[in-house]
Biotite code that builds the C-alpha atoms (Angstrom):
import biotite.structure as struc

atoms = struc.array([
    struc.Atom([94.192, 36.956, 130.680], chain_id="A", res_id=1, res_name="MET", atom_name="CA", element="C"),
    struc.Atom([97.878, 37.474, 131.225], chain_id="A", res_id=2, res_name="ALA", atom_name="CA", element="C"),
    struc.Atom([99.162, 40.297, 133.366], chain_id="A", res_id=3, res_name="GLU", atom_name="CA", element="C"),
    struc.Atom([99.698, 43.552, 131.440], chain_id="A", res_id=4, res_name="ASP", atom_name="CA", element="C"),
    struc.Atom([97.658, 42.199, 128.531], chain_id="A", res_id=5, res_name="CYS", atom_name="CA", element="C"),
    struc.Atom([94.828, 44.505, 127.531], chain_id="A", res_id=6, res_name="ASN", atom_name="CA", element="C"),
    struc.Atom([91.546, 42.897, 126.576], chain_id="A", res_id=7, res_name="GLU", atom_name="CA", element="C"),
    struc.Atom([90.238, 43.721, 123.139], chain_id="A", res_id=8, res_name="LYS", atom_name="CA", element="C"),
    struc.Atom([86.761, 43.061, 121.751], chain_id="A", res_id=9, res_name="PHE", atom_name="CA", element="C"),
    struc.Atom([86.467, 44.425, 118.243], chain_id="A", res_id=10, res_name="ASP", atom_name="CA", element="C"),
    struc.Atom([84.758, 43.413, 115.001], chain_id="A", res_id=11, res_name="PHE", atom_name="CA", element="C"),
    struc.Atom([87.625, 41.156, 113.918], chain_id="A", res_id=12, res_name="GLU", atom_name="CA", element="C"),
    struc.Atom([87.525, 39.197, 117.193], chain_id="A", res_id=13, res_name="PHE", atom_name="CA", element="C"),
    struc.Atom([83.721, 38.960, 117.139], chain_id="A", res_id=14, res_name="MET", atom_name="CA", element="C"),
    struc.Atom([83.839, 37.673, 113.538], chain_id="A", res_id=15, res_name="LYS", atom_name="CA", element="C"),
    struc.Atom([86.375, 35.039, 114.548], chain_id="A", res_id=16, res_name="TRP", atom_name="CA", element="C"),
    struc.Atom([84.206, 33.901, 117.475], chain_id="A", res_id=17, res_name="ILE", atom_name="CA", element="C"),
    struc.Atom([81.027, 33.677, 115.416], chain_id="A", res_id=18, res_name="LEU", atom_name="CA", element="C"),
    struc.Atom([82.306, 32.491, 112.039], chain_id="A", res_id=19, res_name="LEU", atom_name="CA", element="C"),
    struc.Atom([85.978, 31.793, 111.437], chain_id="A", res_id=20, res_name="ASP", atom_name="CA", element="C"),
    struc.Atom([86.780, 30.017, 114.698], chain_id="A", res_id=21, res_name="GLY", atom_name="CA", element="C"),
    struc.Atom([84.144, 27.350, 114.146], chain_id="A", res_id=22, res_name="ARG", atom_name="CA", element="C"),
    struc.Atom([85.610, 25.692, 111.060], chain_id="A", res_id=23, res_name="SER", atom_name="CA", element="C"),
    struc.Atom([86.330, 21.948, 111.125], chain_id="A", res_id=24, res_name="ASN", atom_name="CA", element="C"),
    struc.Atom([90.040, 22.671, 111.328], chain_id="A", res_id=25, res_name="LYS", atom_name="CA", element="C"),
    struc.Atom([89.653, 24.674, 114.523], chain_id="A", res_id=26, res_name="TYR", atom_name="CA", element="C"),
    struc.Atom([87.059, 22.356, 116.047], chain_id="A", res_id=27, res_name="VAL", atom_name="CA", element="C"),
    struc.Atom([89.521, 19.471, 115.707], chain_id="A", res_id=28, res_name="LYS", atom_name="CA", element="C"),
    struc.Atom([92.251, 21.575, 117.325], chain_id="A", res_id=29, res_name="GLN", atom_name="CA", element="C"),
    struc.Atom([89.953, 22.495, 120.233], chain_id="A", res_id=30, res_name="TYR", atom_name="CA", element="C"),
    struc.Atom([89.002, 18.868, 120.784], chain_id="A", res_id=31, res_name="LYS", atom_name="CA", element="C"),
    struc.Atom([92.668, 17.857, 120.763], chain_id="A", res_id=32, res_name="ALA", atom_name="CA", element="C"),
    struc.Atom([93.476, 20.474, 123.414], chain_id="A", res_id=33, res_name="VAL", atom_name="CA", element="C"),
    struc.Atom([90.537, 19.355, 125.551], chain_id="A", res_id=34, res_name="ILE", atom_name="CA", element="C"),
    struc.Atom([91.670, 15.754, 125.294], chain_id="A", res_id=35, res_name="LYS", atom_name="CA", element="C"),
    struc.Atom([95.321, 16.583, 126.031], chain_id="A", res_id=36, res_name="LYS", atom_name="CA", element="C"),
    struc.Atom([94.608, 18.946, 128.951], chain_id="A", res_id=37, res_name="TYR", atom_name="CA", element="C"),
    struc.Atom([91.302, 17.869, 130.528], chain_id="A", res_id=38, res_name="PRO", atom_name="CA", element="C"),
    struc.Atom([92.336, 19.163, 133.955], chain_id="A", res_id=39, res_name="ASP", atom_name="CA", element="C"),
    struc.Atom([93.101, 22.643, 132.562], chain_id="A", res_id=40, res_name="LYS", atom_name="CA", element="C"),
    struc.Atom([90.150, 22.980, 130.180], chain_id="A", res_id=41, res_name="THR", atom_name="CA", element="C"),
    struc.Atom([86.598, 24.009, 130.989], chain_id="A", res_id=42, res_name="ILE", atom_name="CA", element="C"),
    struc.Atom([83.965, 23.685, 128.285], chain_id="A", res_id=43, res_name="VAL", atom_name="CA", element="C"),
    struc.Atom([80.802, 25.676, 128.900], chain_id="A", res_id=44, res_name="ILE", atom_name="CA", element="C"),
    struc.Atom([78.043, 24.863, 126.438], chain_id="A", res_id=45, res_name="LYS", atom_name="CA", element="C"),
    struc.Atom([75.084, 26.895, 127.670], chain_id="A", res_id=46, res_name="ASN", atom_name="CA", element="C"),
    struc.Atom([73.950, 29.655, 130.017], chain_id="A", res_id=47, res_name="GLN", atom_name="CA", element="C"),
    struc.Atom([73.018, 27.244, 132.811], chain_id="A", res_id=48, res_name="LYS", atom_name="CA", element="C"),
    struc.Atom([76.532, 25.786, 132.845], chain_id="A", res_id=49, res_name="GLN", atom_name="CA", element="C"),
    struc.Atom([78.010, 29.284, 132.772], chain_id="A", res_id=50, res_name="LEU", atom_name="CA", element="C"),
    struc.Atom([75.880, 30.394, 135.722], chain_id="A", res_id=51, res_name="ASN", atom_name="CA", element="C"),
    struc.Atom([76.895, 27.299, 137.683], chain_id="A", res_id=52, res_name="HIS", atom_name="CA", element="C"),
    struc.Atom([80.576, 27.856, 136.923], chain_id="A", res_id=53, res_name="TYR", atom_name="CA", element="C"),
    struc.Atom([80.396, 31.528, 137.884], chain_id="A", res_id=54, res_name="MET", atom_name="CA", element="C"),
    struc.Atom([78.858, 30.614, 141.253], chain_id="A", res_id=55, res_name="LYS", atom_name="CA", element="C"),
    struc.Atom([81.667, 28.136, 141.882], chain_id="A", res_id=56, res_name="GLN", atom_name="CA", element="C"),
    struc.Atom([84.493, 30.583, 141.240], chain_id="A", res_id=57, res_name="ILE", atom_name="CA", element="C"),
    struc.Atom([83.006, 33.483, 143.216], chain_id="A", res_id=58, res_name="ASN", atom_name="CA", element="C"),
])
């Protein structure tokens, strides 16, 4: 999160996470970003990976 940027978690954002953001168009874009910036991208696929990552950064 950028400095002076307020976080926002509302219905529109939740809908995008659960439904709209998972279309083929966006999946292809995500994969392209991951491929282009592998050193700057972290993909967490499940709770175990999230827990492991959180332990590493704390």
